[in-house]
Residue frames relative to the residue before (quaternion, step in Angstrom):
aa qw qx qy qz dx dy dz
M 1.0000 0.0000 0.0000 0.0000 0.00 0.00 0.00
T 0.0141 0.8007 -0.5971 0.0472 3.56 -0.81 1.02
G 0.5821 0.6199 -0.4359 0.2948 3.52 -1.35 0.26
G 0.5545 0.6137 -0.4630 0.3187 3.46 -1.34 -0.40
F 0.6823 -0.5078 0.3543 0.3886 3.51 -1.28 0.44
A 0.7144 0.4568 -0.2521 0.4662 3.60 1.03 -0.77
G 0.4768 -0.6878 0.4382 0.3280 3.60 1.22 0.01
V 0.1314 0.8242 -0.5340 0.1353 3.56 0.97 0.89
D 0.0610 0.7650 -0.6388 0.0545 3.56 -1.05 0.83
N 0.1275 0.8142 -0.5438 0.1587 3.56 0.14 1.32
R 0.1660 -0.7661 0.6142 0.0914 3.56 -1.19 0.63
L 0.0921 -0.7645 0.6376 0.0230 3.54 -0.77 1.12
V 0.0365 -0.7837 0.6199 -0.0114 3.56 -0.78 1.05
V 0.0969 -0.7625 0.6384 0.0395 3.55 -0.89 1.02
H 0.2670 -0.7778 0.5538 0.1307 3.56 -0.74 1.09
E 0.6956 -0.5006 0.3264 0.3987 3.56 -1.24 0.46
D 0.6977 0.4665 -0.2761 0.4684 3.59 1.08 -0.66
G 0.6184 -0.5738 0.3309 0.4228 3.60 1.29 0.07
G 0.4944 0.6268 -0.4457 0.4051 3.58 1.24 -0.11
W 0.0205 -0.8059 0.5917 -0.0013 3.57 -1.01 0.72
S 0.0757 -0.7698 0.6308 0.0609 3.52 -1.32 0.39
V 0.1667 -0.7380 0.6460 0.1011 3.52 -1.23 0.66
R 0.0608 -0.7804 0.6222 0.0093 3.55 -0.83 1.05
S 0.2549 -0.7753 0.5629 0.1309 3.56 -0.84 1.02
R 0.6958 -0.4606 0.3522 0.4238 3.53 -1.32 0.24
S 0.6535 0.5227 -0.3101 0.4512 3.58 1.09 -0.68
G 0.5674 -0.6198 0.3718 0.3945 3.58 1.27 -0.23
S 0.5103 0.6305 -0.4457 0.3788 3.59 1.19 -0.09
T 0.1571 -0.7922 0.5875 0.0501 3.54 -1.12 0.76
R 0.0981 -0.7410 0.6610 0.0664 3.52 -1.14 0.80
T 0.1030 -0.7987 0.5908 0.0495 3.57 -1.06 0.70
G 0.0761 0.7862 -0.6120 0.0407 3.52 -1.29 0.33
R 0.3193 -0.7192 0.5773 0.2181 3.52 -1.31 -0.19
M 0.3583 -0.7141 0.5639 0.2091 3.53 -0.93 0.96
G 0.4763 -0.6400 0.5200 0.3053 3.55 -1.13 0.65
A 0.7010 -0.4770 0.3239 0.4197 3.57 -1.25 0.34
A 0.6717 0.4937 -0.3015 0.4628 3.60 0.92 -0.88
E 0.6485 0.5107 -0.3177 0.4666 3.60 0.99 -0.82
L 0.6594 0.5010 -0.3049 0.4704 3.57 0.95 -0.87
A 0.6319 0.5234 -0.3278 0.4683 3.60 1.02 -0.76
E 0.6369 0.5258 -0.3211 0.4634 3.59 1.04 -0.78
L 0.6514 0.4990 -0.3130 0.4782 3.59 0.98 -0.82
R 0.6535 0.5080 -0.3180 0.4623 3.60 0.89 -0.86
A 0.6473 0.5202 -0.3192 0.4567 3.58 0.94 -0.88
A 0.6491 0.5135 -0.3165 0.4635 3.60 0.99 -0.82
L 0.6957 0.4757 -0.2723 0.4643 3.59 0.95 -0.88
Q 0.7262 0.4201 -0.2326 0.4919 3.59 1.13 -0.61
D 0.4182 0.7087 -0.4568 0.3379 3.57 1.33 0.01
P 0.5131 -0.6520 0.4559 0.3222 3.64 -0.85 0.87
A 0.5971 0.5588 -0.3683 0.4423 3.62 1.11 -0.55
Y 0.6320 0.5163 -0.3387 0.4682 3.61 1.05 -0.68
A 0.6064 0.5592 -0.3536 0.4410 3.60 1.07 -0.66
R 0.6928 0.4655 -0.2717 0.4790 3.61 1.18 -0.50
V 0.4524 0.6608 -0.4706 0.3705 3.61 1.25 -0.01
P 0.4970 -0.6662 0.4556 0.3187 3.64 -0.79 0.93
D 0.5371 -0.6445 0.4512 0.3043 3.57 -1.11 0.74
R 0.7868 0.1787 -0.0762 0.5859 3.60 1.15 -0.60
P 0.6026 -0.5619 0.4129 0.3882 3.59 -1.15 0.55
E 0.2986 -0.7650 0.5477 0.1602 3.54 -1.08 0.75
G 0.7030 0.4645 -0.2651 0.4689 3.58 1.16 -0.48
T 0.6709 -0.4508 0.3982 0.4337 3.51 -1.40 -0.14
P 0.4743 -0.6835 0.4614 0.3080 3.62 -0.84 0.87
V 0.4643 -0.6347 0.5404 0.2992 3.55 -1.24 0.55
H 0.4454 -0.6822 0.5042 0.2864 3.60 -0.77 1.00
D 0.8304 0.0638 -0.1219 0.5399 3.55 -0.90 1.03
G 0.4329 0.6850 -0.4677 0.3529 3.57 1.18 0.56
F 0.5494 -0.6094 0.4629 0.3355 3.53 -1.31 -0.01
E 0.1979 -0.7207 0.6474 0.1491 3.51 -1.32 0.49
Y 0.1667 -0.7972 0.5784 0.0455 3.54 -0.82 1.05
A 0.0872 -0.7708 0.6293 0.0473 3.56 -1.04 0.81
V 0.0687 -0.7856 0.6148 -0.0020 3.55 -0.75 1.11
T 0.0651 -0.7803 0.6218 0.0161 3.56 -0.77 1.05
Y 0.1710 0.7570 -0.6146 0.1418 3.52 -0.87 1.04
D 0.8552 -0.0110 -0.0177 0.5179 3.54 -0.91 0.97
D 0.6997 -0.5055 0.2400 0.4442 3.57 0.88 1.07
R 0.6043 0.5073 -0.3839 0.4797 3.63 1.16 0.44
L 0.1807 -0.7718 0.6045 0.0789 3.54 -0.95 0.96
V 0.0574 -0.7613 0.6457 0.0108 3.55 -0.88 1.04
V 0.1082 -0.7737 0.6234 0.0313 3.55 -0.83 1.07
A 0.0430 0.8020 -0.5915 0.0717 3.56 -0.86 0.97
G 0.3114 -0.7246 0.5822 0.1975 3.52 -1.25 0.49
D 0.7514 -0.3869 0.2793 0.4557 3.53 -1.30 -0.09
R 0.6989 0.4473 -0.2721 0.4872 3.62 1.10 -0.56
D 0.7017 0.4821 -0.2452 0.4638 3.57 1.22 -0.43
R 0.3677 0.7290 -0.4969 0.2939 3.54 0.48 1.19
P 0.1115 -0.7871 0.6048 0.0468 3.56 0.19 1.22
A 0.6921 -0.5035 0.3199 0.4064 3.58 -1.18 0.55
A 0.6573 0.5153 -0.3250 0.4436 3.62 0.93 -0.80
L 0.6544 0.4811 -0.3131 0.4922 3.60 1.06 -0.69
Q 0.6277 0.5281 -0.3356 0.4632 3.59 0.99 -0.76
R 0.6038 0.5517 -0.3507 0.4561 3.60 1.08 -0.70
V 0.6294 0.5102 -0.3263 0.4870 3.60 1.03 -0.77
F 0.6566 0.5129 -0.3117 0.4568 3.59 0.86 -0.96
D 0.6700 0.5120 -0.2995 0.4464 3.59 0.92 -0.91
A 0.6862 0.4829 -0.2770 0.4681 3.60 1.14 -0.58
L 0.5236 0.6475 -0.4146 0.3670 3.61 1.23 -0.17
P 0.6035 -0.5600 0.4138 0.3885 3.59 -1.16 0.49
E 0.8362 0.2174 -0.1807 0.4700 3.54 -1.27 0.54
G 0.6954 -0.5347 0.2738 0.3944 3.57 1.04 0.73
G 0.7798 -0.3357 0.1787 0.4973 3.59 1.10 0.44
P 0.7876 -0.3042 0.2099 0.4931 3.55 -1.27 -0.21
P 0.4423 -0.7076 0.4840 0.2632 3.60 -0.89 0.88
T 0.0712 -0.8448 0.5304 -0.0033 3.59 -0.41 1.22
S 0.5367 0.6062 -0.4223 0.4075 3.62 1.22 0.02
P 0.5333 -0.6449 0.4330 0.3349 3.61 -0.97 0.78
């Protein structure tokens, strides 16, 4: 996830076993582990046929000083901006650890 007025550049990685890490542009790292139910919810969101129909790239005009999100799952990359959050993509964001994409610098 990149963007914003502060130049945020964070990377959230969720591993198959539920372990996750967030690395910020400054180099700080936070880690954790999703519970079985949380991980199942994330998998269900990513495997939902509605998510397969989410466009790979934003279709609208970018939001100035907005964020750009990149989600990679099963060799598919979906890039979205603040205006490009179809319900299926929002479901994925809602299932991520710590309440969604990390937007703090």
